[in-house]
C-alpha positions in Angstrom: -7.4 0.5 7.7 -9.2 -0.4 11.0 -9.2 4.3 12.0 -11.1 4.4 8.4 -13.9 1.6 9.0 -14.7 2.6 12.6 -15.1 6.2 11.0 -17.6 4.9 8.7 -19.4 2.9 11.7 -19.9 6.0 13.1 -20.7 8.1 9.9 -23.2 5.4 8.7 -24.6 5.9 12.1 -25.4 9.6 12.1 -27.0 9.1 8.2 -28.9 6.6 10.2 -30.0 9.1 13.7 -30.8 11.5 10.7 -33.2 9.3 8.6 -35.0 8.9 11.4 -35.4 12.3 12.9 -36.0 12.7 9.0 -39.2 10.1 9.0 -40.5 11.0 12.4 -40.9 14.9 11.3 -42.6 13.4 7.7 -46.9 13.3 7.6 -48.2 10.2 6.6 -50.0 12.1 3.7 -45.9 12.4 2.8 -44.6 10.6 0.2 -41.5 11.8 -0.9 -39.2 9.8 -3.6 -35.3 10.2 -3.9 -35.1 7.8 -7.1 -33.3 10.0 -9.1 -31.8 11.7 -6.5 -30.5 8.4 -4.7 -29.6 6.8 -8.2 -27.1 9.8 -9.7 -25.5 9.9 -5.7 -25.3 6.3 -5.8 -23.8 6.2 -9.1 -21.2 8.5 -8.8 -20.0 7.1 -5.5 -19.9 3.7 -7.3 -17.9 5.7 -9.4 -15.6 7.2 -7.1 -15.1 4.2 -5.2 -14.3 2.4 -8.6 -11.9 4.2 -9.4 -9.7 4.3 -6.0 -10.3 1.3 -5.6 -7.8 0.6 -9.1 -5.7 4.0 -8.2 -4.7 1.5 -4.5 -3.9 -1.1 -6.6 -1.7 0.4 -9.0 -0.2 1.6 -5.2 0.3 -2.2 -3.9 1.1 -3.6 -7.5 4.6 -0.7 -7.1 5.5 -1.9 -3.6 5.3 -5.2 -5.2 7.2 -4.8 -8.1 9.9 -2.3 -6.2 10.5 -4.9 -3.5 11.1 -8.0 -6.9 13.5 -5.1 -8.8 15.4 -4.7 -5.4 15.7 -8.2 -5.0 16.9 -8.8 -8.3 19.2 -6.3 -8.6 20.9 -6.9 -5.5 21.4 -11.2 -6.3 22.6 -9.9 -9.4 25.3 -7.8 -8.4 26.2 -11.0 -5.9 26.7 -12.8 -9.3 28.6 -10.2 -11.3 31.1 -9.8 -8.7 32.4 -13.8 -9.5 35.0 -12.2 -12.0 37.4 -11.1 -9.2 39.0 -13.6 -7.3 38.2 -15.3 -4.2 40.1 -12.6 -1.5 37.9 -10.4 -2.9 34.7 -11.5 -4.4 34.2 -13.5 -0.8 34.7 -10.0 1.1 32.2 -8.5 -0.8 29.5 -10.5 -1.8 29.0 -11.3 2.4 29.2 -7.7 3.0 26.3 -8.5 -0.1 24.9 -11.0 2.2 24.5 -9.1 5.7 22.8 -5.8 4.0 20.0 -8.1 2.2 19.2 -9.3 5.4 19.8 -5.9 7.4 17.0 -4.7 4.8 14.3 -7.6 5.0 14.5 -8.5 9.3 15.0 -4.3 9.8 14.3 -1.6 7.4 11.2 -3.6 6.2 9.9 -3.7 10.0 9.9 -0.1 10.2 8.5 0.0 6.5 5.4 -1.6 8.5 6.0 1.0 11.8 5.3 4.1 8.4 8.4 5.1 9.0 9.5 6.6 5.5 13.2 6.8 6.5 16.3 3.6 6.3 16.9 1.6 9.3 20.2 2.4 11.1 22.0 -1.0 10.5 20.8 -1.2 6.9 22.1 2.2 6.3 25.5 1.6 7.7 26.2 -2.0 5.7 25.0 -0.5 2.5 27.4 2.3 2.5 30.4 -1.0 3.9 28.7 -2.8 0.9 28.4 0.1 -1.6 32.6 1.2 -0.4 33.7 -2.0 -1.5 33.0 -1.8 -4.8 33.8 1.9 -5.3 37.1 -0.3 -3.7 36.5 -2.9 -6.6 40.4 -3.2 -8.9 39.5 -2.9 -12.7 42.5 -5.0 -14.1 41.2 -6.4 -17.5 38.1 -6.0 -19.9 36.1 -8.8 -17.4 37.0 -6.6 -14.8 36.0 -2.9 -16.1 33.0 -4.9 -17.5 31.7 -6.0 -14.0 32.4 -2.8 -11.9 30.4 -0.9 -14.3 27.6 -3.3 -13.9 27.6 -4.0 -10.3 27.9 0.3 -10.4 24.2 0.2 -12.3 22.8 -2.7 -10.4 23.5 -0.8 -7.1 21.8 2.4 -8.5 18.9 0.0 -9.6 18.4 -1.5 -6.1 19.2 1.8 -4.4 16.4 3.4 -6.4 13.7 0.9 -6.0 14.6 1.2 -1.9 13.8 4.8 -2.3 10.7 4.3 -3.9 9.7 1.5 -1.1 10.4 4.0 1.7 8.9 6.3 -0.5 5.2 4.3 -1.1 5.4 3.8 2.9 3.1 6.6 2.8 -0.2 6.4 1.9 -1.0 7.6 -1.5 -4.8 8.5 -1.0 -4.7 11.8 0.5 -7.1 13.0 3.3 -9.4 15.2 1.1 -10.4 12.2 -0.4 -11.5 10.1 2.5 -13.8 13.1 3.5 -15.1 13.0 0.4 -15.9 8.8 1.2 -17.1 9.4 4.6 -19.2 12.1 2.7 -20.6 10.2 -0.2 -21.7 7.1 2.5 -23.2 10.2 4.3 -25.9 10.7 1.6 -26.0 7.5 -0.2 -27.4 6.0 3.0 -29.2 8.9 4.2 -30.9 8.7 0.9 -31.7 5.1 0.9 -32.8 4.8 4.9 -35.6 7.5 4.3 -36.4 6.3 0.5 -37.3 2.7 2.4 -38.4 4.1 5.7 -41.9 3.3 4.2 -41.1 0.1 3.3 -40.0 -1.3 6.7 -39.9 -4.7 5.1 -36.7 -4.2 2.6 -35.5 -1.2 5.3 -33.1 -3.1 6.7 -32.2 -5.7 4.4 -30.9 -2.6 1.6 -29.3 -1.1 4.9 -27.7 -4.1 5.7 -26.4 -4.5 2.8 -25.0 -1.4 1.9 -23.5 -0.9 5.4 -21.6 -4.7 4.7 -20.0 -3.6 1.2 -19.3 0.0 2.3 -17.6 -1.4 5.0 -15.9 -4.2 3.3 -14.4 -1.7 -0.5 -13.3 0.9 2.6 -11.6 -1.6 4.5 -9.8 -2.6 1.4 -8.8 0.6 0.0 -7.6 1.4 3.6 -5.2 -2.0 3.4 -4.0 -1.5 -0.7 -3.7 1.8 0.2 -1.1 0.9 3.4 0.4 -2.0 1.8 3.2 -2.5 4.7 0.0 -2.8 7.1 -2.4 -5.3 8.6 -4.8 -7.3 5.8 -3.0 -7.8 2.2 0.8 -6.7 4.1 3.6 -6.7 1.5 6.5 -9.1 3.6 10.3 -8.9 1.9 9.5 -12.5 0.5 11.3 -12.0 -2.5 14.1 -10.2 -0.1 14.3 -13.0 2.1 14.2 -16.1 -0.5 17.2 -14.1 -3.3 19.9 -14.6 -0.1 22.2 -16.6 -1.1 23.1 -18.7 1.7 26.6 -19.1 2.7 
């Protein structure tokens, strides 16, 4: 997020420098109007930013949804194995709690660092827990039903975990960030040239636009990296879902 804001400020500074050069080379008699092109570029740029914000919000909401689904599925597994005798269910539930805590304590910090790989500890504990489930007995209809339900829930949780790891990567491609910076350059340049002769409004207009662009780009950067700073998604659902042991 910080890098995007710094690039934007660099672009704004470059646009301001170009506007100063254009204004100095323009003769006093010239009074070109940029209203039409400014309206077109501004509207197109505003539409682009609006669509990207909607897209980024969707990405952020997907992360929160998958985090909730993963925690819900694993808690349901904990409850499902209660049909087994304590000597069987206690062991599985203990391994499940260890796995859930590892997701919150190991996997989540790894995703916040940008890794799309499951942490070694969570991977080991997850394999051990799945091995326990595969070894469950199926004596009678209740245990058979519980075995099938637990297997389905673990599959759902694994799919959510993989989607969360996939969603660690930013969704807005570099090409679109380039378009954002080019659009910012053009809008700022046209505004600076257009209001160059009206110095009483120049600083107000350019300051307002610069602040607005900075806020929008910062929000885009944060929403596009939901495990980063700003609007970071925390493993609250998983921590709250871990049963007391």
